[in-house]
C-alpha positions in Angstrom: 5.9 247.3 -127.9 6.5 250.4 -126.0 4.2 251.9 -123.1 3.6 255.3 -121.6 4.3 255.8 -118.2 2.3 254.3 -115.5 0.1 252.8 -118.4 -0.8 249.5 -119.9 -2.8 251.0 -122.8 -1.4 250.4 -126.5 -0.2 253.3 -127.8 -1.8 253.8 -131.6 1.8 253.8 -133.1 2.0 250.2 -131.8 -0.9 249.0 -133.9 1.0 248.8 -137.2 3.9 246.8 -135.6 1.3 244.4 -133.8 -0.3 243.9 -137.1 2.6 243.0 -138.8 3.6 240.5 -136.0 0.1 239.0 -136.0 0.3 238.4 -139.7 3.7 236.5 -139.0 2.3 234.3 -136.3 -0.7 233.3 -138.7 1.7 231.8 -140.9 2.2 229.0 -138.3 -0.6 228.6 -135.8 1.1 225.7 -134.0 3.9 228.2 -132.9 3.9 229.2 -129.3 5.0 232.8 -127.9 5.9 234.3 -124.7 4.9 237.9 -124.4 7.3 239.3 -121.7 6.0 242.3 -119.9 8.5 245.0 -118.2 8.2 248.4 -116.5 10.6 251.0 -115.4 11.8 251.5 -111.9 9.3 254.0 -110.8 6.8 252.5 -108.4 6.9 249.6 -105.9 8.1 246.3 -106.9 4.7 244.7 -106.6 3.0 247.5 -108.4 5.7 247.3 -111.2 5.0 243.5 -111.5 1.3 244.0 -111.8 1.9 246.7 -114.4 4.2 244.5 -116.5 1.5 241.6 -116.5 -1.1 244.2 -117.5 1.0 245.3 -120.3 1.6 241.8 -121.7 -2.0 241.0 -121.4 -2.8 244.2 -123.4 -0.7 242.9 -126.3 -2.3 239.4 -125.8 -5.6 240.8 -126.2 -4.8 242.6 -129.3 -3.2 239.6 -131.0 -6.2 237.5 -129.8 -8.5 239.8 -131.4 -6.5 239.7 -134.4 -7.1 236.0 -134.7 -4.0 234.6 -132.9 -5.2 231.4 -130.7 -4.9 232.4 -126.9 -3.3 229.1 -126.0 -0.4 230.1 -128.3 0.5 233.2 -126.1 1.9 232.9 -122.7 2.1 236.1 -120.5 5.0 236.7 -118.1 5.7 239.8 -116.2 9.0 240.9 -114.9 8.4 244.3 -113.3 11.6 246.5 -113.4 14.0 243.5 -112.8 15.2 243.2 -116.6 15.9 246.8 -117.9 17.3 247.5 -121.3 18.5 250.9 -120.6 19.3 253.0 -117.8 16.7 254.0 -115.3 18.7 257.1 -114.3 17.2 259.1 -117.2 13.9 259.7 -118.7 14.6 258.3 -122.3 16.0 254.9 -120.5 13.1 254.7 -118.4 10.6 254.8 -121.7 12.7 252.1 -123.2 12.2 249.9 -120.2 8.5 250.2 -120.3 8.1 247.5 -122.9 6.5 244.1 -124.1 9.0 241.7 -126.0 7.6 238.8 -127.8 9.6 235.8 -127.9 9.2 232.5 -129.8 9.2 229.4 -127.9 11.1 226.7 -129.7 
């Protein structure tokens, strides 16, 4: 789930993906998930950590409102410590502004 620069507001084009994810999650309400929030390199480390947590919480709120039990969703913020693309370009920074959802085994 991608985010705009300096924002934890869900983009409207993320809704369809989140709806699909929520429908899959509803198939096994015992399954647990970690919502990993990330940020690009702009800003201080502490600000990026807060922003990444806020992003993960925005995804969690959406999923809870869809009917996923809150207890099934753990939020973790990583700030800018785990980029998936170069922070030297805007396109890379845009990819790093994200929330990844992982199943807990």
